N, C-alpha and C positions, 0 to 999 in steps of 0.2 A: 432614238427608240431602243437600239440595242443596248445602249448604256443604261437606260431606265429599266429595261428587262433584267439586265445583269444585277442592278441594285436591288430590285425586288427579290430576285432569286437568292441573293446574298442575305437579305433580311430574313427570308423564310428559312434559309439554312441555319442561321443563328438561332431562330426561334425553335426550330426542331431540335437543335443540339441542346438548347436550354431545357426543353421539355423532357428530353431523354437523359439528361445528365443525372448522375446519382445525387440523391438528396444529401444535404450537408448537415452533420450533427456536430455540436461542440461539446467536447469533454473537458471539464475544468480539472486540472491537476493543482490542488491547493498547496503547492510548494514550488520550489525551484526545480528546474529540469534535472533529470538523472536519478531520482529516487523512486520510491514505491508507488506514489500517486501517478507519476509519469508512466510507470510500467502498466498500471491499471488502465490508463487511457489508451496505451498502445495495444493492450489486449482487446479492449473494446473495438478499436479500429479494425483489428484482424478478424474479430468475430463478425462484425457487420459487413465484411467483404465476402463472407461465405454465402453460397447460394441460398441456404435456408433462411437468410435474413431478408430475402426479397421483399421490397425493392432494396437492393444493395446500397449502402450509404457510405459516404466519405466522412471521416471523422477529423475535425480540426482540434488540436490540443491547445488549450490556453492555460498559461501558468498564472496562478493567483496566490503567491506566497503570503503568509501572515498567520502566525500562531499555529502552524502545523494543521491547517484546516479550519481554524476558528474564524478567520475573516470570511472565507467562502460560506461557511455555515450561517454566520450572522447576516450576511447579505441575502442569502437565499430566504431566510426567515423574515427579516425586517422589510425587505423589498418585495416579499411574496412572489418570488420568481415563478413565472407561469409558462415560460417557453418550453414546449414539449420536445424541442430539439436541443435542450441543454441538460447535460448530465454532469454530476460531480463525483469524483472518485473519493472513496473512503476506505478505511482499513480498521483492523482491530485497534490500532492506535487512536483512531478517531473516537472509538467507543470508550477507550480509557479516559480520554480527555472529557468526553461528555459526562462520564461518571463522577469526575472530580470538579465539574462546574467550570472547566476551562473554555467552554464554548459560550460563556456568559450565562444569562438567565434562561437559556433555551433548553428544552427537553427533547428526548429522542422522538417524540411524537410530533415535533414541529415541522418535519420534512417528510417527503414520500420516499421511503426506502424501496428501491426498485429491485435490486438483485445482489446476491453474492456470486462472484464468478469463480474464484479459486482460492486455494490456501497454500501457504508456504510456511517454512519454519525459520526460526531465528538462527543466527550464527554468532560466533565469537571469533574475531579476527585481530591479528597484530601485523605490524610491518613485516615485509619480507625478510629483512635482516635481523629481526628480533631474536634474542636468545631464548625466548619462551617458545617451546615447541609442543606444548600440551596443556590441558587444563590443570594438570597437577603442578606444573611449574608456575602457571599463572596464580593458582590458589596459594602456592607457597610464598610468592611475592606479596600477595595480599595479606597473608597471615602475619608476615613479618612487619608489614607497614601498609595498612589499608589506604593510606593517602599517598603512597609512593608511586602509583600509576595513575595516569590521566585517562579516563574513559571519554569517548566522544561518540555522539550518535545524533540522529535526527530527532528533535524534540527536547523539551526541557525537563526539569525535575518533575517526576510523576508520569512521564511519558512511558510507553511500553518498552522502549529501548533503555530508558533509565531504570525501569523495573528489572529488566534482565541483568543489568549491571549490579543493581542492589542485591539481587538474589545470589549473584556470584560472590559478592563480598560477604554476605551472610553465610554462604556455604564454606567460607574460609574461617568461620567462627568470629567474625568481626561485625561491628555495628555499621550498617550500610550508610549511616549519616556521616561517617568519617571520609567517605570516598570523594575524589575530585572528579567532576563531570563537566564537560563542555558541550553546550547545546548548539546544534546547527539546524538550519532551515532545510531539512531533508537529508536522506541517506547519502545522496550523491556528494554533497558538500563534506559530510563527515568522513567518507572514504577518501576524498581528496586530502583532507587534513591528516588522516592516518598515513597516506602515502608520503606526505610532506614532512612527517615527523613531528607534527604539532600535537598529536595525541598518541597514547600508547596502545589503547585497546578500543576496538570498535564492536559494539553490540548492535546488530541490525538484523536484516532478513536475507535469506539465501539468494533470492532473485536479484536484489540490488547489489550484492557483493560478488556474484558469479563471474562477471566479465573481468573484474580486477584480479580475481583469484586465478582465472585461467591465463591471464596475461602475465602472471608472475609478479604482480605489483603488491599483493598482500598475501598473508598466510592465514588459512582458516584452521583454528584450533579445534572447533567442534561445531556440529549442527545440533540444534535443540529440537530434535525429532525423536519419535518413538523408536525408529530404526533407521539405518543408513538410507540416504536418498538414492534413487536410481539416477542414471544418466551422468551428467558432467561432474557431479559432486560425490560420486559413489566412493571415492577414496577417502573422504573426510569422515572421521569417526564421530559418533554421537557423544553427547555428554554422559549418557547412561553407560556407554562402553568404558568411560573413564571414571566411573564411580560416583557420578553426580546425577541424581534423578531430577533433571530440569528439562522440561519440554515446553516449548512456546510456539504454538501455531499462530500465524497471522492471516486473517481472512481479508480478501480484497473484493470490493464491490462498488456499486454506484447508487446515488440517490438523485431525486429530482426536487424541484422547488415545491412549496406547499400550494402554490396557486395553479399547478398543472391540473387540467381537467381530468376527471375520472376516466373518460373514454380514451384520452391520450395515454394515460398511465396504463390502462388495461391493454391497449394495443402494444405498448412496449413489453409488457409482461408476456403476451402471446409471442411476440417476435423473439425474445430471448429464450423462451421455452423451446421454440422450434430449433434455434441454433444449438442450445445445450443438449438437445436430444440426438445430435449427430456425432459420429466418430471424429469428425474434423475438430470439434470443440475441444475434446481431450488432447488432440495432437497440438493444437495451438497453445494450450496452457503448458503442457509438458515441455514444449520447445523453449519456454521461458522459465522453466524450473518450478512450476506450480502444479498442483493436483486439482482437478475439478472439484468445486464445492457449489453445485448449482441449487440456489434457492431464489425464488422470485415472489413478487407480490406479498401476500399475507404471510407466507412462510419466511420471507426475508425480514419482514417487519417484526415478527415474533422472535426470530433469532436475535435481532438487534436488541430488543427489550431485555431478553434473558442475559445476553452478554454484558450489557451495561450494568445490570444488577450484580453479576458475578464480579465485574471489575470494581464495583463499589466495595464489595467485601474484601477483595485483595488490597485495595487502597487503604482500608482501615488497618490491616495488619502491618502495613508499612508506614503508619503514622502520617498518611496523606489526607488532605481534606476531601470530603465527598459532598455531593449535592443530591 
C-alpha cells in the first residue's frame, strides 16, 4: 500500500510540475549558429524570461539554414505554418532578399510579421594582423585594384552585406561589379573565414562581430552608424568620421506562419508590447549591442512593406534584379 501511495504521489508531482512548467516556444534561426538570426532568437529568449512576459516562456532555438532565410520563408508559406508557438527570425537582409525575389514567388504579405525588436549597425572588419587600419587604407587598396581584396559575408550577391561591400567599392571610384565576394551561410561562418585568412574584409553587423573584436581576433575599421556607438564599441570610429557618408542600420525581428490564428497573433502582440514597455527590454538589447526598435502588429507589417519597397529602389541602382 505504501508503495502504491508513493507511486500516486510521484505521478501527481510530475503532473503538477508539468502544469507549472514554463511554456515552450520555438524560435527558428534560418541560418547556421553564430550569426544575426541566432542573436535574434537569443534576444527573444531573454525577453520572454522577463516578468512582463507572463507566463514566462522558455525558448528553444532551431537552426534551419538555406538561402539566408529563403528555405524557412518558403516552408512557412507553402506549408501554411499555424503553430502559434513557432516564431522565425528575420532582419533587414531578409527584406533585401524579398525585394529581389530571392525568397521565390512569395511576397511580404504571405506571412504574419509580428515584431521588430532592435536595430544595430553595419561594420567593416579585417584580420587582426591586417596592414589596413582605416577606411582610407582600405579604399586606397580598392582604388588601386578593386579585385585585389576578397570580401566575405553572410549572404550572396545582392544581400545586404554584399551591398555594403559594393558601396565601399563604389566609394573608391570603382565599379562594384569588379569586386571579389565569397558568400557564407551566416555571419558566424564569415567571421571564422576572416579569422582564418580565407577572406580579407568582412562586411556585417556590429552585434555579430563584437565578441571576435573584443577577443582581439579581428580589427574593426568602422561602424556604419550616424555617430559612434555607446558601450563596448565606443572606440571604433564611424565611416562618416573617416570621410565616407555610409550608414547602414539592420533591424532584427520575428514573424509567424500565415496559418496562425488571429487571436494567437494578437496575444503575441500584446505580450511583446508589455515586454517592450519595460526598462528591462532596453537593457537586454543594449547588452547585446542593439538599440530598441519596438514595432508590433500592424506597425511592424507596415514597416516591412515600406522597407521592401526602399530596398527595391536601391537594388535597381546596383543593377540587381527586383521583384
